[in-house]
C-alpha positions as YAML, in Angstrom:
chain: A
units: angstrom
residues:
- id: 1
  name: MET
  ca: [-94.65, 26.19, 89.80]
- id: 2
  name: ILE
  ca: [-94.96, 22.54, 88.56]
- id: 3
  name: TYR
  ca: [-97.95, 20.39, 87.86]
- id: 4
  name: GLY
  ca: [-100.56, 23.41, 87.66]
- id: 5
  name: SER
  ca: [-101.26, 27.02, 87.76]
- id: 6
  name: ARG
  ca: [-104.12, 29.21, 88.81]
- id: 7
  name: THR
  ca: [-105.41, 29.10, 85.24]
- id: 8
  name: ASP
  ca: [-106.15, 25.31, 85.75]
- id: 9
  name: GLY
  ca: [-109.75, 24.07, 86.29]
- id: 10
  name: VAL
  ca: [-110.14, 21.31, 88.85]
- id: 11
  name: ILE
  ca: [-112.58, 18.47, 89.29]
- id: 12
  name: VAL
  ca: [-113.01, 16.86, 92.67]
- id: 13
  name: THR
  ca: [-114.34, 13.12, 92.57]
- id: 14
  name: GLY
  ca: [-116.00, 12.02, 95.95]
- id: 15
  name: ALA
  ca: [-117.33, 15.72, 96.01]
- id: 16
  name: THR
  ca: [-120.51, 14.95, 98.06]
- id: 17
  name: GLY
  ca: [-118.75, 13.05, 100.98]
- id: 18
  name: ASN
  ca: [-117.76, 15.01, 104.06]
- id: 19
  name: GLN
  ca: [-114.00, 15.42, 103.14]
- id: 20
  name: GLY
  ca: [-114.68, 16.17, 99.34]
- id: 21
  name: ALA
  ca: [-117.00, 18.94, 100.24]
- id: 22
  name: PHE
  ca: [-114.92, 20.33, 103.25]
- id: 23
  name: HIS
  ca: [-111.92, 20.50, 100.96]
- id: 24
  name: ILE
  ca: [-113.74, 21.88, 97.79]
- id: 25
  name: ARG
  ca: [-114.59, 24.90, 100.08]
- id: 26
  name: LEU
  ca: [-111.00, 25.47, 101.22]
- id: 27
  name: MET
  ca: [-109.46, 25.01, 97.72]
- id: 28
  name: ASN
  ca: [-111.88, 27.42, 96.31]
- id: 29
  name: GLU
  ca: [-111.15, 29.93, 99.11]
- id: 30
  name: TYR
  ca: [-107.44, 29.55, 98.22]
- id: 31
  name: ALA
  ca: [-108.20, 29.93, 94.45]
- id: 32
  name: GLN
  ca: [-110.23, 33.10, 95.11]
- id: 33
  name: SER
  ca: [-107.54, 34.64, 97.20]
- id: 34
  name: VAL
  ca: [-104.96, 34.33, 94.34]
- id: 35
  name: GLY
  ca: [-107.32, 34.85, 91.52]
- id: 36
  name: GLY
  ca: [-107.34, 31.37, 90.29]
- id: 37
  name: LYS
  ca: [-109.88, 29.17, 88.68]
- id: 38
  name: GLY
  ca: [-110.29, 26.40, 91.35]
- id: 39
  name: VAL
  ca: [-112.71, 23.57, 91.77]
- id: 40
  name: VAL
  ca: [-115.07, 23.91, 88.68]
- id: 41
  name: ALA
  ca: [-117.01, 20.61, 88.98]
- id: 42
  name: GLY
  ca: [-117.57, 17.83, 91.42]
- id: 43
  name: VAL
  ca: [-118.33, 14.15, 90.61]
- id: 44
  name: THR
  ca: [-120.26, 11.61, 92.50]
- id: 45
  name: PRO
  ca: [-122.02, 8.79, 90.56]
- id: 46
  name: GLY
  ca: [-125.66, 9.11, 91.02]
- id: 47
  name: LYS
  ca: [-125.50, 12.55, 92.70]
- id: 48
  name: GLY
  ca: [-125.47, 14.48, 89.43]
- id: 49
  name: GLY
  ca: [-127.60, 17.90, 89.51]
- id: 50
  name: GLN
  ca: [-126.57, 18.69, 93.14]
- id: 51
  name: GLU
  ca: [-124.26, 21.40, 94.09]
- id: 52
  name: VAL
  ca: [-121.37, 21.43, 96.81]
- id: 53
  name: HIS
  ca: [-120.68, 25.03, 97.93]
- id: 54
  name: GLY
  ca: [-121.83, 26.51, 94.63]
- id: 55
  name: VAL
  ca: [-119.80, 23.83, 92.50]
- id: 56
  name: PRO
  ca: [-122.01, 21.72, 90.20]
- id: 57
  name: VAL
  ca: [-121.80, 17.97, 90.66]
- id: 58
  name: TYR
  ca: [-121.87, 15.51, 87.76]
- id: 59
  name: ASN
  ca: [-122.19, 11.54, 87.72]
- id: 60
  name: THR
  ca: [-118.92, 11.20, 85.59]
- id: 61
  name: ILE
  ca: [-115.84, 13.16, 84.75]
- id: 62
  name: LYS
  ca: [-116.69, 12.91, 81.04]
- id: 63
  name: GLU
  ca: [-120.04, 14.43, 81.58]
- id: 64
  name: ALA
  ca: [-118.45, 17.21, 83.83]
- id: 65
  name: LEU
  ca: [-116.20, 18.06, 81.01]
- id: 66
  name: THR
  ca: [-118.70, 18.52, 78.49]
- id: 67
  name: GLU
  ca: [-119.68, 21.71, 80.54]
- id: 68
  name: VAL
  ca: [-116.64, 22.94, 82.19]
- id: 69
  name: SER
  ca: [-112.89, 23.25, 81.45]
- id: 70
  name: ALA
  ca: [-110.61, 21.30, 83.77]
- id: 71
  name: THR
  ca: [-107.12, 19.52, 83.45]
- id: 72
  name: LYS
  ca: [-106.56, 18.41, 87.06]
- id: 73
  name: ALA
  ca: [-108.61, 16.10, 89.52]
- id: 74
  name: VAL
  ca: [-108.42, 15.63, 93.32]
- id: 75
  name: LEU
  ca: [-109.83, 12.34, 94.57]
- id: 76
  name: PHE
  ca: [-111.60, 11.93, 97.88]
- id: 77
  name: VAL
  ca: [-113.21, 8.76, 96.87]
- id: 78
  name: PRO
  ca: [-113.31, 5.46, 98.88]
- id: 79
  name: ALA
  ca: [-110.37, 2.99, 98.41]
- id: 80
  name: LYS
  ca: [-112.30, 0.50, 96.61]
- id: 81
  name: ALA
  ca: [-113.36, 3.07, 94.04]
- id: 82
  name: ALA
  ca: [-110.07, 4.94, 93.53]
- id: 83
  name: CYS
  ca: [-108.46, 2.61, 90.85]
- id: 84
  name: GLU
  ca: [-111.40, 3.18, 88.56]
- id: 85
  name: SER
  ca: [-111.61, 6.95, 89.42]
- id: 86
  name: ILE
  ca: [-107.92, 7.35, 88.53]
- id: 87
  name: MET
  ca: [-108.30, 5.49, 85.29]
- id: 88
  name: GLU
  ca: [-111.52, 7.32, 84.33]
- id: 89
  name: SER
  ca: [-109.75, 10.94, 84.98]
- id: 90
  name: ALA
  ca: [-106.91, 9.82, 82.74]
- id: 91
  name: GLU
  ca: [-109.16, 8.47, 79.77]
- id: 92
  name: ALA
  ca: [-111.26, 11.70, 80.04]
- id: 93
  name: GLY
  ca: [-108.28, 13.63, 79.28]
- id: 94
  name: ILE
  ca: [-107.21, 15.09, 82.74]
- id: 95
  name: ASP
  ca: [-103.26, 15.37, 82.97]
- id: 96
  name: CYS
  ca: [-102.71, 15.26, 86.61]
- id: 97
  name: VAL
  ca: [-104.49, 13.32, 89.21]
- id: 98
  name: VAL
  ca: [-103.99, 13.82, 93.20]
- id: 99
  name: ALA
  ca: [-105.06, 10.81, 94.97]
- id: 100
  name: ILE
  ca: [-105.65, 11.71, 98.60]
- id: 101
  name: THR
  ca: [-107.34, 8.38, 99.48]
- id: 102
  name: GLU
  ca: [-105.47, 5.99, 101.66]
- id: 103
  name: HIS
  ca: [-105.64, 2.23, 102.19]
- id: 104
  name: ILE
  ca: [-105.91, 1.51, 98.18]
- id: 105
  name: PRO
  ca: [-104.86, -1.95, 97.53]
- id: 106
  name: VAL
  ca: [-101.28, -1.99, 96.08]
- id: 107
  name: HIS
  ca: [-102.26, -3.96, 93.13]
- id: 108
  name: ASP
  ca: [-105.06, -1.32, 92.20]
- id: 109
  name: VAL
  ca: [-102.49, 1.39, 92.48]
- id: 110
  name: MET
  ca: [-99.99, -0.37, 90.16]
- id: 111
  name: LYS
  ca: [-102.93, -0.91, 87.73]
- id: 112
  name: ALA
  ca: [-104.17, 2.63, 87.87]
- id: 113
  name: VAL
  ca: [-100.79, 4.29, 87.70]
- id: 114
  name: ALA
  ca: [-99.81, 2.20, 84.72]
- id: 115
  name: TYR
  ca: [-103.06, 2.79, 82.89]
- id: 116
  name: ALA
  ca: [-102.77, 6.61, 83.52]
- id: 117
  name: LYS
  ca: [-99.25, 6.62, 81.96]
- id: 118
  name: LEU
  ca: [-100.73, 5.39, 78.63]
- id: 119
  name: TYR
  ca: [-102.77, 8.71, 78.57]
- id: 120
  name: ASP
  ca: [-99.74, 10.91, 79.79]
- id: 121
  name: CYS
  ca: [-101.44, 11.46, 82.89]
- id: 122
  name: GLU
  ca: [-99.53, 11.92, 85.95]
- id: 123
  name: VAL
  ca: [-100.69, 10.61, 89.45]
- id: 124
  name: ILE
  ca: [-99.68, 12.00, 92.76]
- id: 125
  name: GLY
  ca: [-100.15, 9.77, 95.69]
- id: 126
  name: PRO
  ca: [-102.17, 7.99, 96.62]
- id: 127
  name: ASN
  ca: [-102.19, 8.50, 100.47]
- id: 128
  name: CYS
  ca: [-100.77, 11.94, 100.30]
- id: 129
  name: PRO
  ca: [-101.64, 15.59, 101.06]
- id: 130
  name: GLY
  ca: [-101.55, 16.84, 97.36]
- id: 131
  name: LEU
  ca: [-99.55, 19.95, 96.39]
- id: 132
  name: LEU
  ca: [-99.44, 23.69, 96.83]
- id: 133
  name: SER
  ca: [-97.71, 26.10, 94.66]
- id: 134
  name: PRO
  ca: [-98.11, 29.52, 96.66]
- id: 135
  name: GLY
  ca: [-99.90, 32.24, 94.84]
- id: 136
  name: GLU
  ca: [-101.01, 29.73, 92.23]
- id: 137
  name: ILE
  ca: [-102.86, 26.67, 92.84]
- id: 138
  name: LYS
  ca: [-103.84, 24.23, 95.73]
- id: 139
  name: LEU
  ca: [-104.60, 20.56, 94.86]
- id: 140
  name: GLY
  ca: [-105.43, 18.50, 98.01]
- id: 141
  name: ILE
  ca: [-105.40, 19.31, 101.90]
- id: 142
  name: MET
  ca: [-102.30, 21.31, 102.62]
- id: 143
  name: PRO
  ca: [-102.93, 24.23, 105.05]
- id: 144
  name: SER
  ca: [-102.17, 27.22, 102.87]
- id: 145
  name: GLN
  ca: [-101.70, 29.61, 105.68]
- id: 146
  name: LEU
  ca: [-98.11, 28.24, 106.32]
- id: 147
  name: PHE
  ca: [-96.90, 28.93, 102.83]
- id: 148
  name: THR
  ca: [-95.17, 31.80, 101.33]
- id: 149
  name: LYS
  ca: [-94.23, 32.42, 97.72]
- id: 150
  name: GLY
  ca: [-90.54, 31.80, 96.85]
- id: 151
  name: ASN
  ca: [-87.98, 29.64, 94.98]
- id: 152
  name: ILE
  ca: [-87.49, 26.44, 97.25]
- id: 153
  name: GLY
  ca: [-89.22, 23.32, 96.17]
- id: 154
  name: VAL
  ca: [-90.17, 20.71, 98.61]
- id: 155
  name: ILE
  ca: [-90.80, 17.02, 98.03]
- id: 156
  name: SER
  ca: [-92.04, 14.84, 100.90]
- id: 157
  name: ARG
  ca: [-93.38, 11.39, 101.75]
- id: 158
  name: SER
  ca: [-94.80, 12.59, 104.84]
- id: 159
  name: GLY
  ca: [-97.92, 14.82, 105.52]
- id: 160
  name: THR
  ca: [-97.58, 16.49, 108.68]
- id: 161
  name: LEU
  ca: [-93.80, 16.69, 108.53]
- id: 162
  name: THR
  ca: [-94.25, 18.65, 105.42]
- id: 163
  name: TYR
  ca: [-96.12, 21.33, 107.23]
- id: 164
  name: GLU
  ca: [-93.61, 21.69, 109.80]
- id: 165
  name: VAL
  ca: [-90.77, 22.10, 107.35]
- id: 166
  name: VAL
  ca: [-92.66, 24.58, 105.12]
- id: 167
  name: ASP
  ca: [-93.41, 26.68, 108.46]
- id: 168
  name: LEU
  ca: [-89.59, 26.54, 109.33]
- id: 169
  name: LEU
  ca: [-88.67, 27.57, 105.62]
- id: 170
  name: SER
  ca: [-91.31, 30.35, 105.71]
- id: 171
  name: LYS
  ca: [-90.10, 31.83, 108.99]
- id: 172
  name: ALA
  ca: [-86.57, 31.59, 108.00]
- id: 173
  name: GLY
  ca: [-87.29, 33.70, 104.68]
- id: 174
  name: PHE
  ca: [-87.29, 30.71, 102.30]
- id: 175
  name: GLY
  ca: [-90.56, 30.86, 100.34]
- id: 176
  name: GLN
  ca: [-91.74, 27.92, 98.22]
- id: 177
  name: SER
  ca: [-92.11, 27.50, 94.47]
- id: 178
  name: THR
  ca: [-94.13, 24.16, 94.81]
- id: 179
  name: VAL
  ca: [-94.65, 21.72, 97.80]
- id: 180
  name: ILE
  ca: [-95.73, 18.40, 96.79]
- id: 181
  name: GLY
  ca: [-96.51, 15.20, 98.99]
- id: 182
  name: ILE
  ca: [-95.90, 12.22, 97.02]
- id: 183
  name: GLY
  ca: [-97.46, 9.86, 99.60]
- id: 184
  name: GLY
  ca: [-95.97, 7.23, 101.82]
- id: 185
  name: ASP
  ca: [-97.37, 3.92, 100.18]
- id: 186
  name: PRO
  ca: [-95.27, 1.17, 98.87]
- id: 187
  name: VAL
  ca: [-96.40, 1.99, 95.24]
- id: 188
  name: ILE
  ca: [-97.04, 5.75, 94.38]
- id: 189
  name: GLY
  ca: [-97.41, 7.65, 91.06]
- id: 190
  name: GLN
  ca: [-94.71, 10.37, 91.04]
- id: 191
  name: THR
  ca: [-91.55, 9.61, 92.81]
- id: 192
  name: PHE
  ca: [-88.85, 11.80, 93.97]
- id: 193
  name: THR
  ca: [-87.06, 11.24, 90.55]
- id: 194
  name: ASP
  ca: [-90.09, 12.33, 88.69]
- id: 195
  name: VAL
  ca: [-90.79, 15.35, 90.74]
- id: 196
  name: LEU
  ca: [-87.03, 16.48, 90.75]
- id: 197
  name: ALA
  ca: [-87.05, 16.14, 86.88]
- id: 198
  name: HIS
  ca: [-89.93, 18.92, 87.04]
- id: 199
  name: PHE
  ca: [-88.21, 20.99, 89.28]
- id: 200
  name: GLU
  ca: [-84.94, 21.10, 87.11]
- id: 201
  name: ASP
  ca: [-87.15, 22.43, 84.34]
- id: 202
  name: ASP
  ca: [-88.71, 24.92, 86.49]
- id: 203
  name: LYS
  ca: [-87.33, 28.63, 86.29]
- id: 204
  name: GLU
  ca: [-89.00, 29.37, 89.56]
- id: 205
  name: THR
  ca: [-86.96, 26.60, 91.79]
- id: 206
  name: ASP
  ca: [-83.36, 27.33, 92.98]
- id: 207
  name: ALA
  ca: [-83.11, 24.65, 95.25]
- id: 208
  name: VAL
  ca: [-85.20, 21.56, 96.80]
- id: 209
  name: VAL
  ca: [-85.74, 19.95, 100.25]
- id: 210
  name: ILE
  ca: [-86.60, 16.40, 100.04]
- id: 211
  name: ILE
  ca: [-88.28, 14.91, 103.31]
- id: 212
  name: GLY
  ca: [-87.84, 11.15, 103.39]
- id: 213
  name: GLU
  ca: [-88.40, 8.32, 105.71]
- id: 214
  name: VAL
  ca: [-87.58, 4.67, 106.31]
- id: 215
  name: GLY
  ca: [-88.33, 2.25, 103.77]
- id: 216
  name: GLY
  ca: [-87.38, 1.73, 100.09]
- id: 217
  name: ASN
  ca: [-84.70, 3.55, 98.20]
- id: 218
  name: LEU
  ca: [-86.77, 6.26, 96.48]
- id: 219
  name: GLU
  ca: [-84.79, 9.14, 98.13]
- id: 220
  name: GLU
  ca: [-81.44, 7.81, 96.78]
- id: 221
  name: GLU
  ca: [-82.72, 7.10, 93.27]
- id: 222
  name: GLY
  ca: [-83.95, 10.86, 93.33]
- id: 223
  name: VAL
  ca: [-80.82, 12.36, 94.38]
- id: 224
  name: ARG
  ca: [-78.80, 10.23, 91.90]
- id: 225
  name: SER
  ca: [-81.06, 11.32, 89.18]
- id: 226
  name: THR
  ca: [-80.65, 15.15, 89.54]
- id: 227
  name: GLU
  ca: [-78.32, 17.97, 89.50]
- id: 228
  name: ILE
  ca: [-80.36, 20.53, 91.16]
- id: 229
  name: PRO
  ca: [-79.06, 21.78, 94.57]
- id: 230
  name: LEU
  ca: [-80.94, 19.95, 97.42]
- id: 231
  name: VAL
  ca: [-81.11, 19.40, 101.21]
- id: 232
  name: ALA
  ca: [-82.44, 16.16, 102.51]
- id: 233
  name: TYR
  ca: [-84.07, 15.17, 105.82]
- id: 234
  name: ILE
  ca: [-84.87, 11.39, 106.69]
- id: 235
  name: ALA
  ca: [-87.40, 10.88, 109.44]
- id: 236
  name: GLY
  ca: [-87.32, 7.61, 111.52]
- id: 237
  name: VAL
  ca: [-83.75, 7.24, 112.93]
- id: 238
  name: SER
  ca: [-85.21, 5.37, 115.85]
- id: 239
  name: ALA
  ca: [-87.56, 3.11, 113.91]
- id: 240
  name: PRO
  ca: [-87.29, -0.56, 115.05]
- id: 241
  name: GLU
  ca: [-86.59, -3.08, 112.21]
- id: 242
  name: GLU
  ca: [-89.44, -5.20, 110.64]
- id: 243
  name: LYS
  ca: [-92.07, -2.90, 112.01]
- id: 244
  name: ARG
  ca: [-94.28, -0.61, 109.98]
- id: 245
  name: MET
  ca: [-93.91, 3.04, 110.91]
- id: 246
  name: GLY
  ca: [-97.00, 5.14, 110.00]
- id: 247
  name: HIS
  ca: [-97.04, 4.51, 106.27]
- id: 248
  name: ALA
  ca: [-97.32, 1.34, 104.42]
- id: 249
  name: GLY
  ca: [-94.16, 2.00, 102.53]
- id: 250
  name: ALA
  ca: [-92.19, 2.77, 105.66]
- id: 251
  name: ILE
  ca: [-90.72, -0.70, 106.70]
- id: 252
  name: ILE
  ca: [-87.25, -1.63, 107.22]
- id: 253
  name: GLU
  ca: [-86.20, -5.06, 106.02]
- id: 254
  name: GLY
  ca: [-83.02, -6.79, 106.66]
- id: 255
  name: GLY
  ca: [-81.02, -3.54, 107.35]
- id: 256
  name: GLU
  ca: [-82.29, -2.03, 104.06]
- id: 257
  name: GLY
  ca: [-84.19, 1.14, 104.06]
- id: 258
  name: ASP
  ca: [-83.51, 2.04, 107.58]
- id: 259
  name: ALA
  ca: [-82.70, 6.02, 108.34]
- id: 260
  name: ARG
  ca: [-79.10, 5.44, 109.18]
- id: 261
  name: SER
  ca: [-78.04, 3.71, 106.17]
- id: 262
  name: LYS
  ca: [-80.16, 5.79, 104.02]
- id: 263
  name: ILE
  ca: [-78.64, 8.97, 105.41]
- id: 264
  name: GLU
  ca: [-75.26, 7.43, 104.88]
- id: 265
  name: ARG
  ca: [-75.75, 6.63, 101.19]
- id: 266
  name: LEU
  ca: [-77.29, 10.18, 100.72]
- id: 267
  name: ARG
  ca: [-74.10, 11.86, 102.13]
- id: 268
  name: ARG
  ca: [-71.88, 9.51, 99.90]
- id: 269
  name: LEU
  ca: [-73.98, 11.09, 97.09]
- id: 270
  name: ASN
  ca: [-72.85, 14.47, 98.28]
- id: 271
  name: ALA
  ca: [-76.40, 15.48, 99.60]
- id: 272
  name: PRO
  ca: [-76.42, 17.53, 102.70]
- id: 273
  name: VAL
  ca: [-78.52, 15.80, 105.38]
- id: 274
  name: ALA
  ca: [-80.18, 17.51, 108.22]
- id: 275
  name: GLN
  ca: [-80.05, 15.75, 111.52]
- id: 276
  name: LYS
  ca: [-83.45, 17.47, 112.52]
- id: 277
  name: PRO
  ca: [-86.01, 19.69, 110.69]
- id: 278
  name: SER
  ca: [-84.84, 22.91, 112.29]
- id: 279
  name: GLU
  ca: [-81.24, 22.59, 110.53]
- id: 280
  name: ILE
  ca: [-82.84, 22.51, 107.03]
- id: 281
  name: PRO
  ca: [-82.78, 26.38, 106.52]
- id: 282
  name: GLN
  ca: [-79.14, 26.86, 107.52]
- id: 283
  name: LEU
  ca: [-78.11, 23.90, 105.05]
- id: 284
  name: LEU
  ca: [-80.16, 25.77, 102.56]
- id: 285
  name: LYS
  ca: [-78.22, 29.08, 103.15]
- id: 286
  name: GLU
  ca: [-75.05, 27.11, 102.67]
- id: 287
  name: ILE
  ca: [-75.82, 25.35, 99.40]
- id: 288
  name: LEU
  ca: [-77.13, 28.70, 97.93]
...
């Protein structure tokens, strides 16, 4: 697995909101089922001293870390508070922050990611479902019942499409090592290149599925950067030009970043590309 294991303690910021509280319960149910540490603290300014599903709530991350041991943080804070929350996590010594929050201003994301790098803190997201390493750790909102433990890594810009592909993989007998949603915004922390570098060093990963979409060239950069066997799928073949499709980062401009040209470039890099998600397991069989 990459980015975390069952021994890592997790802090949830925005813990007392509906989403934070709901997913604290689900993350801890998963941690309990795999013998993991799970969420050890919540943080909401002004709500210190409360509890959420038995998890103590603190006013700041630094305050929480005086009483609990944690190295990961998951953010469910409002968009206007997300930049500060990411920077606070990094400064406090958290080594991986998963930012679930969407609609964070691009300038805030650039500032927060750059600041986190100064502290060797890796930011996943924003606007992402987080990650899940089956049998180890769940950071975020992925539905754990679809996952099985195995040796296929998955990196995706899409949330719901990730779940569909994981379900297909599990049913075809391909368990997963780690599944990570990197988010669909124009600026994100961990890119395909960053995550593929981690997978290359991961003894538990034999091959990777990358799920891309229209907009930008992160998929091609990732494929160029790695030698690990991989299969790609690009969503949005029928997407019209100059129109945002779902994600803020999914926009085709002047023929750049459209699905067909992206697929063509990936094939020129010798990456097998599935025409539809159901073809992914067969392509994996071929490369393995």
